[in-house]
Kinemage of the C-alpha trace (Angstrom):
@kinemage 1
@onewidth
@group {chain A} dominant
@subgroup {mainchain}
@vectorlist {calphas} color= white
{ca met a 1} P 0.000 0.000 0.000
{ca ala a 2} L 2.813 2.401 0.838
{ca thr a 3} L 4.436 1.757 -2.522
{ca ala a 4} L 1.222 2.613 -4.359
{ca met a 5} L 0.782 5.837 -2.389
{ca arg a 6} L 4.403 6.746 -3.031
{ca ala a 7} L 4.013 6.130 -6.762
{ca ser a 8} L 0.779 8.139 -6.828
{ca phe a 9} L 2.446 11.041 -5.048
{ca ile a 10} L 5.311 11.007 -7.531
{ca ala a 11} L 2.855 10.872 -10.456
{ca val a 12} L 0.807 13.790 -9.116
{ca thr a 13} L 3.878 15.943 -8.500
{ca ala a 14} L 5.113 15.141 -12.011
{ca leu a 15} L 1.775 16.201 -13.517
{ca val a 16} L 1.582 19.392 -11.463
{ca gly a 17} L 5.202 20.226 -12.266
{ca gly a 18} L 4.593 19.568 -15.945
{ca ala a 19} L 1.547 21.822 -16.024
{ca leu a 20} L 3.312 24.636 -14.193
{ca gly a 21} L 6.455 24.324 -16.297
{ca ala a 22} L 4.483 24.303 -19.532
{ca ala a 23} L 2.494 27.354 -18.475
{ca val a 24} L 5.532 29.337 -17.359
{ca leu a 25} L 7.799 28.599 -20.325
{ca gly a 26} L 4.914 28.841 -22.788
{ca tyr a 27} L 3.943 32.265 -21.486
{ca ala a 28} L 7.572 33.399 -21.516
{ca ala a 29} L 7.946 32.276 -25.138
{ca leu a 30} L 4.690 34.019 -26.045
{ca ala a 31} L 5.775 37.261 -24.409
{ca leu a 32} L 9.168 37.095 -26.092
{ca gly a 33} L 7.560 36.373 -29.458
{ca phe a 34} L 5.129 39.284 -29.163
{ca phe a 35} L 7.964 41.550 -28.085
{ca ala a 36} L 10.060 40.541 -31.095
{ca leu a 37} L 7.104 40.918 -33.456
{ca ser a 38} L 6.416 44.415 -32.176
{ca phe a 39} L 9.549 45.561 -34.024
{ca ala a 40} L 8.529 43.945 -37.312
{ca pro a 41} L 6.449 45.851 -39.846
{ca gly a 42} L 2.878 44.673 -39.530
{ca gly a 43} L 3.228 43.582 -35.906
{ca ile a 44} L 1.671 40.237 -35.032
{ca his a 45} L 0.182 40.012 -38.528
{ca asn a 46} L 3.651 39.650 -40.002
{ca asp a 47} L 4.856 36.537 -41.829
{ca trp a 48} L 7.183 35.812 -38.900
{ca ser a 49} L 4.274 35.175 -36.536
{ca ile a 50} L 4.313 31.461 -37.408
{ca leu a 51} L 7.864 31.325 -36.049
{ca ala a 52} L 6.647 32.904 -32.810
{ca leu a 53} L 3.909 30.257 -32.616
{ca leu a 54} L 6.490 27.537 -33.133
{ca gly a 55} L 8.552 29.059 -30.336
{ca val a 56} L 5.535 28.950 -28.046
{ca leu a 57} L 4.917 25.287 -28.872
{ca val a 58} L 8.550 24.422 -28.189
{ca gly a 59} L 8.417 26.420 -24.959
{ca val a 60} L 5.293 24.595 -23.792
{ca gly a 61} L 6.765 21.195 -24.634
{ca leu a 62} L 10.141 21.862 -23.081
{ca gly a 63} L 8.543 23.462 -20.043
{ca gly a 64} L 6.313 20.444 -19.563
{ca leu a 65} L 9.226 18.026 -19.723
{ca leu a 66} L 11.416 20.077 -17.409
{ca gly a 67} L 8.502 20.580 -15.026
{ca met a 68} L 7.840 16.842 -14.888
{ca trp a 69} L 11.499 16.152 -14.176
{ca ala a 70} L 11.527 18.805 -11.439
{ca gly a 71} L 8.304 17.443 -9.946
{ca val a 72} L 9.733 13.948 -9.709
{ca gln a 73} L 12.920 15.281 -8.119
{ca val a 74} L 10.923 17.272 -5.548
{ca ala a 75} L 8.792 14.220 -4.752
{ca lys a 76} L 11.908 12.103 -4.281
{ca leu a 77} L 13.358 14.767 -2.029
{ca leu a 78} L 10.190 14.955 0.075
{ca leu a 79} L 9.878 11.184 0.307
{ca gly a 80} L 13.529 10.705 1.182
{ca leu a 81} L 14.277 8.659 -1.910
{ca ser a 82} L 17.566 8.987 -3.690
{ca ser a 83} L 18.263 8.240 -7.315
{ca arg a 84} L 21.627 6.893 -6.215
{ca ser a 85} L 20.218 4.424 -3.717
{ca asn a 86} L 19.914 1.029 -5.251
{ca val a 87} L 18.882 -1.973 -3.233
{ca cys a 88} L 20.927 -4.356 -5.334
{ca arg a 89} L 24.096 -2.277 -5.551
{ca gly a 90} L 27.129 -4.333 -4.698
{ca val a 91} L 25.170 -7.573 -4.662
{ca pro a 92} L 26.246 -9.977 -7.409
{ca arg a 93} L 23.481 -11.280 -9.633
{ca lys a 94} L 22.547 -14.905 -9.456
{ca arg a 95} L 23.288 -16.895 -12.551
{ca gln a 96} L 20.368 -18.736 -14.022
């Protein structure tokens, strides 16, 4: 039961971290794209606006992945788990 609760906690923190990371980096990419397009003739109706949209999509995707990674690391920290701790470290495998 404790293992299932631990896995659920890690999954929830990964999802929350992914959502927050995607929102933050997506908004930052959007703001940067609008700022760059403000200098172009035609503003956001310029031909370069598709590049700004692509930047937003990359920002959302990268932010989601980094947020998930950070959420898992925070959950491991809160649960006292270490990525370096391995139960079988130093124990030779049995030959079959």
